[in-house]
N, C-alpha and C positions, 0 to 999 in steps of 0.2 A: 589152081584155088583151095585152099585146106577148105576141108568141109565143117558146118555149124556144130558143136558143141553142146547136147543137151545143157540148159540153164542149171547150173548147183543149185544144190537144194541147203537152205539151212539147219534142215531134219537130215540127222542120221541115218542111216540106212542099217544101220544095227546100233546096241547103245555102246557108249560112245566110255572109256574109261578116263580114271582123274589124271594118269600120265598121259592119255591122248591129248585131253582139252589143256595141259600145261606145254605138251609141246605146240598146241596151235598158237598160242600165247606165244611162245619164245619165235615162231615162224612171222607172226606179226611184227616184232620186232625188228628183225632181222632185214624183213622187206622192206620195212623203214628206214634202213639203215642205205638199202640198196636204190631206194626209191630218191631219196637225200643225195646220193651221189650219179644221180641221170641215169642209170640205167632200164632198161623198159624191158628187156627180157631173160630168162635165166633158167637151163635147163637145170635138173632136180639134182643131176650130179654134181654141175657147177654149185650149187646152191649148198649143196651138202660137204663140199669140199671148201667152200669159202669159210663157213660156220663151224666147220669139224662136226659136223650133221652128221646122217645115215641116207645115201639114196631111195633103198626101198623101203624106209620106216617113213618119210617126205611122202612119196607117195601112197602108202599103204594109207598112212592118216587121214591124206585128202581126199581117198577116192571114197571115203566112208560118206560124202558130202555131194557126192557128181562127179565130172571130169571137167578138168579145170585147163593142162596144157593142151599145146597143139604138138605132135610130133613134128620134129627139126625144127620146132621154135623156141620150145619149152612153155614157162607161163610167162603172162604179161603181168608183171611186177605190182600195177598200179591198183589192177582188176583183179588176182588172187589176195591182196591184202585188204579192198574193200570186202570182199566178199569173207575173208576169215575175221573183219574186223565183224561182220553182221554175226556170222554163226555163233563167235564170244559174246554177243548182245551187249556191243558194245561201239555198237549202230546210235545207242540214245543213252541217257546220263545213269547212270543208278546213283540214286543218294543215298548215302552212309549215316550213321551216326555211332559215334565213339563212345562205349559208358567205362568210366573211369579219368576226370581229367586232373590226374596227377601227372608225370611228369614225361613219360611215353605215350600216354592219350592224347594230352599236349602236343608232344612232338610228331604224333601221326598227323595230329589235325592240322599241323601246317607245314606238310610236305606238301610239295605241289606240284611232284610227280601225280598224286593221285586226281588231280583237277584235270591234268594235260594226259591223261590216261580214261577217261569217261566216265569219272565218276565225282561225285561231291561230297562232301562233308558237310552236312547241314547241322549239325549240332555235336556237342558233350554232354554226356548228360552223368552225376554225381549226388550224392548224398551229403557229401560237405557243405553245409551254410556257409562256410567262410569261402567256398569256390562258385555255389548257385550266383547269375546272375554275371558272372564276368564275362572276359572272351580271353581266346588264345588271341599270341599274336597275330595272326593272320586273320583274325576276326569271329572265329566260331565261338558262337555261344555257350555257355555254361547253364545247363537247366538242371532243377529237381528229375530226378528218375521217377520220381511217381509220375511224372509230364508225359515218361516216353509212348503210351497207348495213344494219348493224345498227339504228338508228333508223329507217329509212324503212320496217323488215318490220316492226317492233314495234309502233312507233305509229300507222301509215298514214299515212304522212308524203305528199304528192300533190304538194307544190309546193315546189322552189326555188327562191330568191333568190341572183344571184349578186353580191358586193360586196365583189371583189377588184380588186386590180393588172390593168391590161391585159394582163401579160408574164403572168399567171396563169389569165385568164379560160377559153379554153380545156382547160385542162387538169384544170379547176372543171368545167365542162361535162359533160367526159366520166367522170368520177365524179357527176357528179350521174345523168346516163345509165345506167349502171352502175349503182349503189345503184338504181332502178329509179322512178323522179322521174316524173310523169308527164308538167309542165310546169315550163318553167325561165321568173325573170323575170331578165332581164341588165341590172346598172347599170353594168358594164365597159366603158369604153368602144373596143370592141370589135366587130362583130357577128359573130356566133356563128351557127349552122347547128344545127337537130334533128334527128336520125333522122327517118323516115316515121312513126311511130308514137307520135311527141310533138307537145308545144307551146313554141318558145321567142319571147317576144317580150324585141328589143334597146330599152331605154332611156337612152340617150344623152343625158345635160344639158349637158353643152358643145355638141351640135349645136342645142339649144334658145337657150343663151345665143348662139348665133353667130346665131342669126336673130333675135334680137330686136334684138341689136346692127344685122344689118341695115337693116331697119326704121325704126331709132332715126338710123340715121348717111344715111338719104334719108326726110324726112317726106315726100316726095311719095308716093313709092311706099306708105308707110305708112297715108295716108287710103285710096286705093286698095284697099288688104288691108280694112280696116276697113270699108269700102261693100261691098267685093266679099264677106265671108268673113261668112255668117250667124253660123255657128255656132265662131267661133275658138276660142275657147276652151275651149268645150265639148270640140269636135274634139283639141283639143292636147292635154288631158287626157286623152282617152282611147286618143292613140296621138301620144304624144312624135315629135320628130324625123322621123314619119312625111312624106314628101316628098308635096305633092299638084298636082294637077294644074293646069294652070293655068286663069285665068277665062274665055278663051276656048274651050277644051275643057269646065269646067263648068264652067257660071254658077249660080249662087248667089242665094240670095233678100238682095235691099234691092240685085239689079242693073234692077230694075223688069221683072220677068220676068211673067208669070201663073204663078198659084201650083203648076199641075202641070210647069214648067219647071224649079223652083227644085230645090237640095238632092237632086241624082242621089244624093252621097253614095257 
């Protein structure tokens, strides 16, 4: 008979890095795929092999929140996915507002992946009188940006998405904090900072394109990147434009090192 494990905790035993949080999100996607295929259990080794991850890193990440697997059996896929969804705060719907009802903002508002992933786009905000009062293709209303504090308080909106030109981004970010938003995702091509009690993530699409251009222009460097970075695609999806340590500073899987030395994240 297998011993009962302590109930995993939603609160980590120690501070969790942004990289770890990104990997937890990746694990949920992988587990959902396995669940859809009808699998019930999987070991960390098989999990890592299937999705080109790192087994010691998986165990280290999960250990921050308690014990999940059973020796000789592995992880229960449905239970582990449920716990990770809870840890990520996705066991409830997170309401989101997008500031900027232009092409980018409207496209984000209409993206169906948000609705299926635990998020609901409540409103688009803009200061363009020609756009105010209209709706996106998915039916998201475009409201006067001056109403943002009112809607944030009334609807319980927690996350803002900045989709305005760089020249307006700082002012919009200030409006977001003043309205009471807890977190902001910034798509404007300018680096912004958050107050101490809030969270902000900058996503610069142009930097990503420039990085790709660098590797296209230098085929040798591109080959080294592919060989040296085990999870380049996943890491970039989680943290676009974030500078990475060099291969000499942080060895990754694929560099033919023992598993314990790979993917320090």
